[in-house]
N, C-alpha and C positions, 0 to 999 in steps of 0.2 A: 425601510431597513436597508442600509447601504451594504454593498459587497466589499470584500477586502481584496483588492487587485493583487496584492502580494501573495495571498493564499491561493488565488486562482492560478497565478503564474507558477508557484512552486508545485501545486498539484498537477498542472499540465506538464511540468518538467519531470515529475515523478512518473507520470503515466508514460511519457516518451521513453524514459530510462527502462521502465518495466518491459515495454514492448521489445526494445533492443536486447535486453538480457534474456527474455524468453526465446527469441529467435537464436540468439548466440549459444544458448545452452545445448541445443540439439546438435550444433555443429561439431562438438567434441574438440579435437585438436585444432580444428580450423576456426575456433572461436576468436572473434576479433574485438567486439565492443566491450566485453567484460574487463578487459585490461585497463579501460579508461573510465568505467562507471563505478559507483560506490562499492559494488560487490567485489571489485578487483582492487580497490584501494584501501580497504579496511575490513572491519569485522562485521558491521551491519550493512544493510543494503536498502533498496528503495521501498521494500515492504514496510519497514519501520516508519519511513516518512509518510507513506500512504495512510497508515493508521493514526499517526500523531496529528497530521493535518485534519483528518476527519474529526478527531477529538476537539481540536481548536475550533473548527467550524460549528460543531455541536454546541460547545459552551458559548460561543459568540452569539449564535442564533437564539437558542432556547433560554438563555439567561434573560433576554429581553422579552421573549414571547410568554414566559411564565407569568410575568407581571401584567401583560396585556390580555392574554387569552385564558389563563388559568391552567391548572394541571391536566384536567381531563381532555380538553381540546388539544393541548400539545401532545399528550400521549396518543390520542387518536391519530394525529398527523405522523407521529413516529411509527406507529404500527402500519400505517399505509405505506410509508417509506420502506419499512422492513419487508412488506409484501412485494413491493416493486423489486427489491434486491433478490428476494426469493424467486420471483418469476423470471428475472434476468438470468439468474443462475440456471434454472431449469431449461429455459429456452436456448441459452448458449450451449448447454450440454447436449440438448436434443439436436441442435444443428450440427455439432461436432460428431455426434453418434450417427446421424443420418449420412454424413460425409464418409464415415468409416464403413457404413453398410454399403453404400454405393460404390466405393472404391475398394471393397473387399478387405478393409483393414489396413491397406498398404500406406495410407496417409497418416496414420496415427501411431507410429512407432515411438512417439514421445514417451519418456519415462515419467510416471508409470503409464503403461500402454492401455488404450481402450480399443479393443479389436472386436467388432460386432459383425457376425457372419449371417445372422438370420433376424427376422422381425421378432421372433419370440425372445431372442437374446436382447434386442433393442428394448422391448417392453420391460424385461426384467431389470435392465440397467436404469431405465427411467424411473421405475418404482423405487429402486434403491437410491436414486438421486433425490427423489421427493422426500425421502427420510434423511437426507444429507449424509448418507453413508458413501455415496459414489462421488469422490472428489479427485478428478484427474488433474494433471498438471495445469497450473495457472488459475484454477477455479476455487481452490480451497479458501482463499481469503474472503470470498463472497459469503461462504457459510459462516465465517467468523462474525461478519456483520449481522447476519440473520439472528444469531444467538445473542449478540451484545446489545444491539440498539434498544430492544424493549425494556432493558433494565437500567439504562443510562439516565433517564429522566428522574426517577426516584433518587438516584445517586447525586444528580445535579442539585436537587432540592436539599439534600443533606449537605452538599458542598457549599451552598449559599448560606447555610446556617453555621457550619463548622468545617473549615478546610481540613483541619487536623483529623477530624473523625472520618471524613469521606476518603481522604488519601490514605489514612491509616488502615481503614477497612480494606481498601483495594490492595495496599501493600502487604497486608497479612495474607490475603488469598494468594498473591503472587509468590510470597515466600514459601507458603505451604506447597505450591506446585513445584518449586525448586527442590524441596525436600522429598516430595512424593510425585515424581514425574509421571507415574502411571495414572494420575488423575487427568484423564482426557477422554474424549468421546471416541467411539469405535468408528472405523472407516475401512473401506475395502483395500485401499492402497496405503502407502506410507507406513509400512510395518503394522498395519491394523489400527493406526491412530490418526487423529486429525493433524494435518501439517501445521496448523495454527491453533495451538491450545488456547481456547477462550479464557480459561482461568488464569493464564499468564499474560496474554496480550491485552486483556482488559486494563491492566495497569498502565500501559502506554497510552491507551485511549483516554483514561482518566487524567493522566498528566496533561495531555493536550486539552482536555475539557477544562481543567483548572486554569490553564493559560488563557483560553478563550473567555472564560467567565471573568477572570481578573482584568483582562483588557477591556471588556465591555463595561464593567461596573466601577472599577477602581482607577484604572489608567495611571498607575504610579510611575515615578521616574526611577528606573532601575539602572541608570547610567553608571552609578558608582558601584553598586553591588555586582554588576556584570563583570567588572574588571577582575574580581576575585575568581571567576570561573574560567577566564581565558587561558591561564597557564595550565591548569589541569586538563582543560579541553585539548590544548595543543599536545600535551604529553600523551593522552589517550589516542589522538589521531596518529601520532608518530608510532605508537605501539601497534596500532592496526596496520599501518603502512609497512612496518617491518615484518609483520606476520605474512602479509601477502607478497611482499617483494623481498623477503629475507634472502632468497637464493641469489638475488642480484648483488647482495653485499658480500657474498662468498664467506658467510659466517661459518667457521669450523667449530669443532667441539671444544676447543681450548678457549674460545671467547665466551664472555659472560652472556652474550645475546643468545647463544645456541640453546641452553636449557630454558631460557625464558620463552623462546619461540616454540620449543617443544611443549611447554606447559599451555601456552595459548592455543596451540594446535590440537589440544585434547578435545574430542567431540563434545564432552559435557560442558566445557568452558564457553563455547560459542554456539551451543545448540539453538537452532532457529525455532523449533516447534514450541519449546517452553520459554523462549526469549531469555536465554541465559543472562545472568547479571552483567558479565563483561560485554556482551553484545548490546544490552540496554544502555550501559554507560557510554559505550562508543557512540551510539546514535545520539545520545543527549549532548555529547561533545560536538558532534556535527551540527546539531540544532543550535547550540550556543553560537558557533561561528557564523552560521547562515544568518541568524537573527542579527548578529553584530554587523554583518556586511550590509544587510538591507536597511538597517537603521542609520548607518553612516552615509549612505547615498540615497536621496529621495527616489522612491520607486517611480514616480510619475515622469522623471526625466528620461527614463529609458524603457518605459512600459510599451510605448508605441511600436518599438521594433520587435516586441515579443508577442504580437497579437495571435499567432497560431497557438502558442502555449496557453495564453489567456483563454482562448476559445475551448481548448481541451479541458482546462480546469473548471469551466462552467458546467460541463456535463460529464462528471467523472464516471458515473455508473454506465452510461451508454458508451462512452469512449473506452472504458476498460473492457466491456464485453466485446466491443468491436475489435479491440486489440487482440483479445484471445482468439477470435475467429481468424484474424490476420496471421497470428502465430501458427495455428494449425493448418491454414491454407498454404503457408510457406513450406511446410514439411515435404509434400510431394515434389514441389519445385526444387527444393534443395537436394532431394534424392535424385532428381532427374539431371541436374547440372553438376552434381557431385559436391561433397562438403569441402569446398575450397574457400579461402579467405576472400577472394574476389566475388565468389557467389554469395557468401554471407554479407559482404558489403553491399552488393546490389540489392539483395532481398531486404536487408535492414533499412536502407535508405528509401526503397520503394514503399515499404510498410509505413514508415514515418510520414512520407508524403501523403499516402492514402489516409492515414489517421488525421493529419492536419486538414486535409480537404473535407473529410467527413465532419470534423468539428466546426469548420467554417460554414459548411452547409447547414448544420444544426443552428448555428448562431444566426445565419441569414434567415432561416425559416422562422425562428422565434421573433426576430425583429419584424418580419413581414406579417405574421399572424396576430401580433398584439395590437389592439386599437391604439390610436395616437394618444387619446386621453388617459389610457391606463398603462402606457409603456413604461413610464418611470417606475411605477410601483411594482410591476411584475418583473421587470428585467433586473431590478436591483435587490430583489428579495433573496436572502440567503437560504441555503438548503444544507442540511447535515448529510451531504452526499459522501459516498465511499470514495 
């Protein structure tokens, strides 16, 4: 089962953007990277790309494995992957909590804060984390995968029988969450609710899964139909850019753009927790244009120059958890040198270099440990990674 280098590349790019955005958010007015990453150029951000690419990978991998291994063997593999994500979440949070305890809470002033001052408080936090109620900054998305993955294979089976039924079921649940946003799980932070509502974000995962399943089984030529999406996609991207950069246009109240920007800026219109419709549509516009660019130019012609991103994309769970640790480790350093743009630039670039180096080490270790006779099969097998 061959890997998709374009997916690995995009996933590595998303992981890198997420790392920079996480470090940048703590800097406040000294934020630097967010002005040039998707979160500063539109309504959606890298989190949508992370989930959508996971759905594509899931559909690509398990649409093939269902026919070869059967439902129960595939479900067992998915449950093992879910357990890996759950353990990754718990271990990463435990590492962050121990750092807070040793540094007396000074290193974790990230919003929302985790400040642990005793071992009893550490144990209480970990018990809360094991129930997925403790979701500090940057770790909530892992809880989303823990809840979603076990239910995706039955939905994929339905999708293979009827796309309309599977997507319609997912869309119905997404619509109900938009009407009743209180449908969410309880959490300690984020106003008492999960920062990624599973009932809403499952729809984006299912859309990606539908794309992956279609690419694996049908491989149709969408070159003509894609043209109809280009103009609406460009309009939505322009709308998102105006929202983020509207102040640069000096739009006053007499212009038509001012009330439009005021409506878009309403919290409910772009709420991230329940993946508001405008936010979802904006990301789909981004996806249409990214797919268009990749299809126009063969990926193999420039993939060699992107080998650090490809390496990151092959180990998304490990790299994401490592990036979270880098984010929290940078906080006391930023407090020490002061929240200045030069400090943010230095810490951000150092963190990216560390992430690339770690991914390349994982890649080298994998190549070294796999026997020569089995290397092709093991290294090219796809994984529904987060």
